[in-house]
C-alpha positions as CSV (number, residue, x, y, z in Angstrom):
1,M,32.4,-27.0,-40.5
2,E,29.0,-26.4,-42.0
3,P,26.7,-24.1,-40.1
4,A,24.0,-26.8,-39.8
5,M,26.5,-29.3,-38.3
6,R,27.9,-26.6,-35.9
7,F,24.3,-26.0,-34.7
8,I,23.6,-29.7,-34.2
9,I,26.8,-30.1,-32.1
10,M,26.1,-27.0,-30.0
11,S,22.5,-28.2,-29.4
12,F,23.8,-31.6,-28.3
13,E,26.4,-30.1,-26.0
14,A,23.8,-27.8,-24.5
15,S,21.5,-30.8,-23.8
16,M,24.2,-32.7,-21.9
17,P,24.1,-32.5,-18.1
18,P,26.8,-30.3,-16.5
19,E,30.0,-32.2,-15.8
20,S,30.9,-30.3,-12.7
21,S,31.0,-33.1,-10.2
22,E,34.5,-34.3,-9.2
23,P,33.9,-38.0,-10.1
24,A,32.8,-37.0,-13.6
25,L,35.7,-34.7,-14.1
26,R,38.1,-37.3,-12.7
27,D,36.8,-39.9,-15.1
28,R,37.1,-37.4,-18.0
29,I,40.7,-36.5,-17.2
30,L,41.7,-40.1,-16.8
31,R,40.2,-41.2,-20.0
32,A,41.6,-38.2,-21.9
33,Y,45.0,-38.9,-20.5
34,M,44.9,-42.6,-21.4
35,D,43.8,-41.7,-24.9
36,Y,46.6,-39.2,-25.3
37,V,49.4,-41.5,-24.2
38,L,48.1,-44.4,-26.3
39,N,48.1,-42.2,-29.4
40,E,51.3,-40.3,-28.7
41,N,53.2,-43.0,-26.7
42,R,54.3,-40.3,-24.2
43,Q,52.9,-38.1,-21.5
44,P,51.4,-34.7,-22.6
45,P,54.0,-31.9,-22.7
46,S,52.4,-30.0,-19.9
47,V,49.3,-29.9,-17.7
48,Y,48.5,-26.5,-19.2
49,I,48.4,-27.8,-22.8
50,F,46.5,-31.0,-21.7
51,S,43.9,-29.0,-19.8
52,K,43.5,-26.5,-22.6
53,N,42.9,-29.3,-25.2
54,L,40.4,-30.9,-22.8
55,G,38.5,-27.7,-22.4
56,I,39.1,-27.2,-18.7
57,A,41.1,-24.7,-16.6
58,E,44.5,-25.8,-15.4
59,T,43.3,-25.3,-11.8
60,E,40.5,-27.8,-12.3
61,F,43.1,-30.4,-13.2
62,Y,45.1,-29.6,-10.1
63,Q,42.1,-29.8,-7.9
64,I,41.9,-33.5,-8.6
65,Y,45.4,-34.6,-9.6
66,S,48.8,-33.2,-8.6
67,S,50.6,-34.6,-11.7
68,F,50.3,-37.0,-14.6
69,D,51.9,-39.7,-12.5
70,A,49.0,-39.1,-10.1
71,V,46.6,-39.8,-12.9
72,E,48.3,-43.1,-13.6
73,A,48.3,-43.9,-9.9
74,D,44.5,-43.5,-9.9
75,F,44.2,-45.9,-12.8
76,W,46.1,-48.6,-10.9
77,L,44.2,-48.0,-7.7
78,R,40.9,-48.4,-9.7
79,Q,42.1,-51.7,-11.2
80,F,42.9,-52.9,-7.7
81,E,39.6,-51.9,-6.3
82,T,37.8,-53.4,-9.2
83,A,39.5,-56.8,-8.6
84,R,39.0,-56.5,-4.8
85,K,35.3,-55.8,-5.0
86,K,34.7,-58.5,-7.5
87,I,36.3,-61.3,-5.4
88,T,35.1,-60.1,-2.0
89,T,31.4,-59.9,-3.1
90,D,31.5,-63.4,-4.6
91,P,29.7,-65.8,-2.2
92,A,32.6,-68.3,-2.7
93,W,35.0,-65.8,-1.1
94,E,34.2,-66.5,2.6
95,P,34.9,-70.2,2.7
96,F,38.1,-69.9,0.7
97,K,41.4,-70.6,2.4
98,F,44.2,-68.0,2.2
99,R,46.0,-69.7,-0.7
100,E,42.8,-69.7,-2.8
101,R,42.1,-66.1,-1.9
102,A,45.6,-64.9,-2.9
103,L,45.5,-66.9,-6.2
104,L,42.0,-65.6,-7.0
105,F,43.1,-62.0,-6.4
106,A,46.1,-62.3,-8.8
107,F,44.0,-64.0,-11.5
108,T,41.2,-61.4,-11.2
109,L,43.6,-58.4,-11.2
110,I,45.1,-59.6,-14.5
111,E,41.6,-60.2,-15.9
112,S,40.6,-56.7,-14.9
113,L,43.6,-55.2,-16.7
114,L,43.0,-56.9,-20.0
115,S,40.6,-54.2,-21.3
116,D,43.3,-51.5,-20.7
117,R,46.4,-53.6,-21.3
118,S,48.0,-51.1,-23.7
119,F,47.8,-48.3,-21.2
120,A,48.9,-50.6,-18.3
121,L,52.0,-51.6,-20.3
122,F,52.8,-48.0,-21.1
123,S,52.6,-47.1,-17.5
124,L,54.8,-50.0,-16.4
125,R,57.4,-49.4,-19.1
126,S,57.6,-45.7,-18.4
127,H,58.5,-46.3,-14.8
128,Q,61.1,-49.1,-14.8
129,S,64.1,-47.4,-13.2
130,G,65.4,-44.6,-11.1
131,E,63.4,-42.6,-8.6
132,V,60.2,-43.1,-10.6
133,R,60.4,-46.9,-10.5
134,N,56.9,-48.2,-9.7
135,A,55.7,-44.6,-8.9
136,P,52.2,-45.1,-10.3
137,L,51.8,-48.3,-8.2
138,R,52.3,-46.7,-4.8
139,R,48.7,-46.0,-4.0
140,M,47.8,-49.5,-5.2
141,H,50.6,-50.8,-3.0
142,Q,49.1,-49.1,0.0
143,A,45.7,-50.5,-0.8
144,F,47.2,-53.9,-1.3
145,D,48.8,-53.8,2.1
146,G,45.6,-52.7,3.7
147,F,43.7,-55.6,2.1
148,F,46.2,-58.4,2.7
149,E,47.4,-57.6,6.2
150,P,44.2,-58.7,7.9
151,L,44.0,-61.8,5.6
152,V,47.6,-62.8,6.6
153,S,46.9,-62.3,10.3
154,E,43.8,-64.4,10.0
155,A,45.7,-67.1,8.1
156,I,48.4,-67.2,10.8
157,E,45.7,-67.4,13.5
158,H,44.1,-70.4,11.7
159,G,47.4,-72.1,11.2
160,E,47.4,-71.7,7.4
161,L,50.6,-69.7,7.5
162,A,53.6,-70.2,9.9
163,N,53.8,-67.8,12.8
164,R,57.5,-67.1,12.4
165,R,59.0,-64.4,14.5
166,F,60.6,-61.6,12.5
167,L,59.5,-63.1,9.2
168,R,55.8,-62.9,9.6
169,D,55.9,-59.1,9.2
170,H,57.3,-59.5,5.7
171,Y,54.6,-61.9,4.4
172,V,52.6,-59.1,2.8
173,D,55.8,-57.7,1.2
174,A,56.5,-61.1,-0.3
175,L,53.0,-61.2,-1.8
176,W,53.4,-57.7,-3.2
177,N,56.7,-58.5,-4.8
178,Q,55.1,-61.6,-6.4
179,T,52.3,-59.4,-7.7
180,L,54.9,-57.0,-9.3
181,F,56.7,-60.0,-10.9
182,V,53.4,-61.2,-12.4
183,L,52.6,-57.7,-13.8
184,R,56.1,-57.5,-15.4
185,F,55.8,-61.1,-16.7
186,W,52.3,-60.4,-18.1
187,G,53.7,-57.3,-19.9
188,K,56.1,-59.4,-21.8
189,D,53.9,-62.5,-22.3
190,S,53.2,-63.4,-25.9
191,S,51.6,-66.7,-25.3
192,E,48.1,-67.5,-26.6
193,G,45.5,-66.2,-24.1
194,F,48.3,-65.3,-21.8
195,E,48.5,-68.9,-20.6
196,S,52.1,-68.4,-19.5
197,T,50.9,-65.6,-17.1
198,D,48.3,-68.0,-15.7
199,E,51.1,-70.5,-15.0
200,A,53.3,-67.8,-13.5
201,I,50.6,-66.9,-11.1
202,E,49.9,-70.4,-10.1
203,K,53.5,-71.5,-9.6
204,G,54.7,-68.2,-8.2
205,F,52.0,-67.6,-5.6
206,N,51.9,-71.2,-4.6
207,L,55.7,-71.2,-4.0
208,T,55.5,-67.9,-2.0
209,I,52.7,-69.3,0.1
210,D,54.5,-72.6,0.6
211,L,57.5,-70.7,1.9
212,M,55.2,-68.9,4.4
213,S,53.5,-72.1,5.5
214,R,54.6,-74.6,8.1
215,S,57.2,-77.0,6.8
216,A,59.5,-79.8,8.0
217,I,61.9,-77.1,9.0
218,D,59.3,-75.5,11.3
219,A,58.5,-79.0,12.8
220,A,62.2,-79.6,13.3
221,V,62.7,-76.2,15.1
222,D,59.7,-76.9,17.3
223,Y,61.0,-80.3,18.2
224,G,64.4,-78.8,18.9
225,K,62.8,-76.3,21.3
226,F,60.9,-79.1,22.9
227,L,64.0,-81.2,23.5
228,A,66.0,-78.2,24.8
229,R,63.1,-77.2,27.2
230,N,62.8,-80.8,28.5
231,R,66.6,-81.2,28.9
232,S,66.8,-78.0,31.0
233,D,63.9,-79.2,33.2
234,R,65.9,-82.3,34.2
């Protein structure tokens, strides 16, 4: 490198504000990790080598992340929070019914992932089997449960979802499994504008919510209980 160019770079770096805050370092590590795996199609060989190339001490990495999987988990949690914040701050959110809210979440999550689709697919494909299956999604899963549990309870209270004993505790699990299916489907979707994914969201979430809603079977069960109760009263 020419001395003049080295001087310009050193002057530029010296003028930059210190990147000592945790959020700034967290962002830097995440972006550097994403850039590495997208170029190499694999995780870095070690935290030591990754940290050295990034110009930070290994201890600085471990002060924020426990592993490379934890970096990926942070990526997915951020995607979830981006989608959640976008839909819940929209004035249209409050009057929406549960079905509309669930569909809006799914569409918005996929929309949020589009800008980092290549990395998202790497993460999903790298954790498809064994003990690491869905490992990077665990923090997102926890946040998902925390977000949807009160929404499901509210929907049951308002009669939008059936209050089925034993089954109602698994409604959020059903929604999470549908979300996982959509992510996997999107990862393999080659349709223009991912139109097939949009259709998968609409059909899949509608069916899931239909199964959680009151139906003719619920009405028949209630009627059967009514007849049995009145028969025993005579």
